[in-house]
C-alpha positions as CSV (number, residue, x, y, z in Angstrom):
1,M,23.4,-42.9,-43.0
2,R,24.8,-38.9,-42.0
3,P,23.6,-38.5,-39.0
4,P,21.4,-35.2,-38.3
5,I,23.7,-31.7,-38.7
6,W,22.7,-30.6,-34.9
7,Q,25.0,-34.2,-33.9
8,L,27.0,-33.1,-36.2
9,V,27.8,-30.1,-34.4
10,R,27.7,-31.6,-31.1
11,N,30.9,-34.1,-32.3
12,A,32.6,-31.2,-33.4
13,I,32.4,-28.9,-30.2
14,Q,32.5,-32.6,-28.2
15,H,36.2,-33.3,-29.9
16,F,37.1,-29.4,-30.2
17,N,36.0,-29.3,-25.4
18,R,36.8,-25.5,-26.7
19,E,35.6,-22.5,-27.8
20,V,35.7,-22.4,-31.6
21,S,34.7,-20.1,-34.9
22,Y,32.6,-21.6,-36.7
23,S,34.8,-22.1,-40.0
24,E,36.2,-24.6,-36.8
25,I,32.9,-26.8,-36.8
26,R,32.3,-26.2,-40.5
27,N,35.7,-28.0,-40.9
28,F,35.2,-30.2,-38.7
29,V,32.1,-31.9,-40.8
30,W,33.1,-31.4,-43.9
31,S,36.3,-33.2,-43.4
32,E,33.4,-36.0,-42.9
33,Y,30.6,-34.6,-44.4
34,P,32.1,-32.7,-47.2
35,D,28.2,-32.8,-49.1
36,V,26.5,-31.0,-46.3
37,N,25.3,-27.1,-47.1
38,S,27.4,-24.4,-44.8
39,S,23.9,-22.7,-44.6
40,T,22.5,-25.3,-43.4
41,L,25.8,-25.3,-40.1
42,T,25.3,-21.8,-39.2
43,C,21.5,-22.5,-39.1
44,Q,22.6,-25.2,-36.1
45,I,24.5,-23.8,-35.1
46,I,22.3,-21.0,-34.0
47,V,19.3,-23.7,-32.7
48,C,21.9,-25.1,-30.2
49,S,23.4,-21.7,-28.5
50,V,21.6,-21.4,-25.6
51,N,22.1,-18.1,-25.4
52,H,21.8,-16.9,-29.6
53,P,18.1,-14.5,-29.3
54,S,17.9,-16.0,-33.8
55,R,17.4,-19.4,-32.0
56,V,13.6,-19.0,-31.4
57,H,13.6,-18.2,-35.6
58,Y,14.0,-22.3,-35.6
59,P,11.1,-24.5,-35.3
60,E,13.3,-26.7,-32.6
61,N,13.2,-22.9,-29.8
62,K,9.5,-22.8,-31.2
63,K,7.8,-22.9,-27.8
64,P,9.3,-22.1,-24.2
65,R,11.6,-24.0,-22.1
66,L,14.3,-24.7,-20.4
67,C,17.4,-24.9,-22.1
68,T,18.4,-28.3,-20.7
69,S,16.8,-31.0,-24.5
70,Q,19.4,-32.6,-27.2
71,Y,19.6,-29.0,-28.8
72,D,21.6,-27.2,-26.1
73,F,24.9,-28.1,-26.1
74,L,26.6,-24.7,-27.1
75,Y,27.1,-20.9,-25.8
76,N,27.7,-17.5,-28.0
77,T,31.1,-15.6,-26.8
78,A,30.8,-13.1,-30.1
79,R,30.3,-12.9,-32.9
80,G,30.3,-16.6,-35.1
81,R,32.3,-17.8,-31.8
82,V,30.6,-20.4,-29.8
83,A,32.0,-22.9,-26.3
84,P,30.9,-25.4,-24.3
85,Y,27.4,-24.7,-22.4
86,D,27.7,-25.5,-19.0
87,P,25.9,-24.5,-17.1
88,E,27.4,-23.8,-13.8
89,R,29.3,-21.3,-15.8
90,Q,26.7,-19.9,-18.0
91,G,23.9,-19.8,-16.2
92,L,20.8,-21.7,-16.8
93,W,19.6,-20.4,-20.2
94,E,15.1,-20.2,-21.0
95,I,12.9,-19.8,-24.3
96,A,10.3,-17.2,-22.6
97,V,7.1,-15.3,-23.3
98,S,8.4,-11.9,-23.4
99,G,5.6,-9.3,-22.5
100,E,4.7,-8.0,-25.4
101,G,3.7,-12.7,-26.5
102,L,7.1,-13.0,-27.8
103,L,9.3,-15.4,-27.7
104,V,13.6,-14.4,-26.4
105,V,16.5,-16.1,-25.0
106,R,17.5,-15.1,-21.7
107,I,19.2,-16.5,-18.1
108,A,16.7,-18.6,-16.5
109,Q,19.5,-18.9,-13.0
110,E,22.2,-17.7,-12.9
111,A,25.3,-19.3,-13.0
112,T,26.2,-21.4,-10.3
113,A,30.8,-20.9,-10.4
114,E,32.3,-18.2,-11.3
115,P,32.7,-17.6,-14.9
116,E,37.0,-18.2,-16.4
117,A,35.9,-15.0,-19.0
118,S,32.7,-12.5,-19.2
119,P,31.4,-13.1,-22.3
120,E,31.9,-10.8,-25.2
121,I,28.4,-10.6,-27.3
122,L,28.4,-7.7,-29.9
123,E,25.5,-5.2,-30.3
124,D,24.7,-5.9,-32.9
125,Q,24.3,-9.5,-32.7
126,Q,21.4,-9.5,-30.5
127,S,19.0,-7.4,-33.8
128,A,20.8,-10.0,-36.2
129,F,18.3,-12.6,-37.8
130,A,20.1,-15.7,-39.6
131,L,18.4,-15.8,-42.7
132,E,16.6,-12.5,-45.2
133,S,13.2,-15.5,-44.2
134,H,13.1,-14.7,-40.3
135,L,14.0,-11.4,-41.0
136,R,10.5,-10.9,-43.0
137,D,8.5,-12.6,-41.0
138,Y,9.8,-10.8,-38.1
139,L,8.7,-7.3,-40.2
140,A,5.7,-8.7,-41.0
141,R,4.5,-9.8,-37.1
142,N,5.7,-6.3,-34.8
143,L,4.6,-3.7,-38.7
144,E,2.8,-1.9,-35.4
145,S,6.2,-1.7,-33.6
146,L,7.8,0.2,-36.6
147,G,7.2,3.7,-37.4
148,D,5.6,5.6,-39.0
149,F,4.3,5.3,-42.0
150,G,1.6,7.8,-42.8
151,D,-0.9,5.1,-42.2
152,R,-1.5,2.0,-40.0
153,L,-0.1,-0.6,-41.9
154,S,-1.0,-4.6,-42.4
155,V,-0.3,-7.2,-44.3
156,Y,-2.4,-7.9,-47.7
157,T,-5.0,-10.1,-47.4
158,S,-6.0,-12.0,-51.0
159,E,-9.9,-11.7,-51.3
160,D,-9.0,-16.4,-51.4
161,G,-8.1,-15.9,-48.0
162,R,-3.9,-15.8,-48.9
163,D,-1.7,-13.2,-46.4
164,G,0.6,-11.6,-48.2
165,V,3.9,-12.9,-46.8
166,E,6.0,-14.2,-49.5
167,F,3.0,-13.6,-51.6
168,Q,3.1,-15.1,-55.2
169,T,2.6,-13.2,-58.0
170,D,2.9,-13.4,-62.2
171,V,6.1,-11.9,-62.1
172,G,7.4,-13.8,-58.6
173,P,7.5,-14.2,-55.1
174,I,7.2,-10.6,-52.8
175,D,8.0,-10.9,-49.5
176,I,6.0,-8.5,-47.8
177,S,2.4,-7.0,-49.7
178,L,0.9,-4.5,-47.3
179,Q,-2.1,-2.2,-48.0
180,A,-2.1,1.2,-45.8
181,Q,-5.9,1.6,-44.1
182,A,-6.8,4.2,-47.3
183,A,-6.4,0.8,-49.1
184,T,-3.2,2.1,-50.8
185,S,-0.5,-0.9,-51.0
186,M,2.9,-0.9,-50.7
187,C,4.9,-3.9,-51.8
188,L,8.7,-5.2,-49.9
189,N,11.2,-7.4,-52.0
């Protein structure tokens, strides 16, 4: 029986014991388990990267906590690159609730050892979403802060109580169905 995907990722980083690319991890895992889905591997790398801002979108990281669990063994060094996580060199990270009530990834305690090199995290990565569904959910939760559309928007709610996120219609799902105060309807797909 195959171990959980996060464990396969952990085995890969322990094998290399250095900074590696996502591709190197994938190839290592595929050498023993060629049937593992590429997207699943990428998602599990993000889940296990203590400083990746999108990790809070996954079930393993949906609660505030210090990054000391079985899922906290990678440190994101650049887009598509990770290294083994060492709290003494990279600081103790946490998942916390921001002032706006959202889960965020932040450093809880600075590193106690001198870092060998300062990690480079690309600016665009701070707002990256691993999957389209993460972007959809973020938009649905943060409509108020997205800008002025002329009318105040909210997520549509049907008469039977279904919300407009991944709203099923006769012709397929709508990512987000919105309604304005003026009762005008809008769909994002």
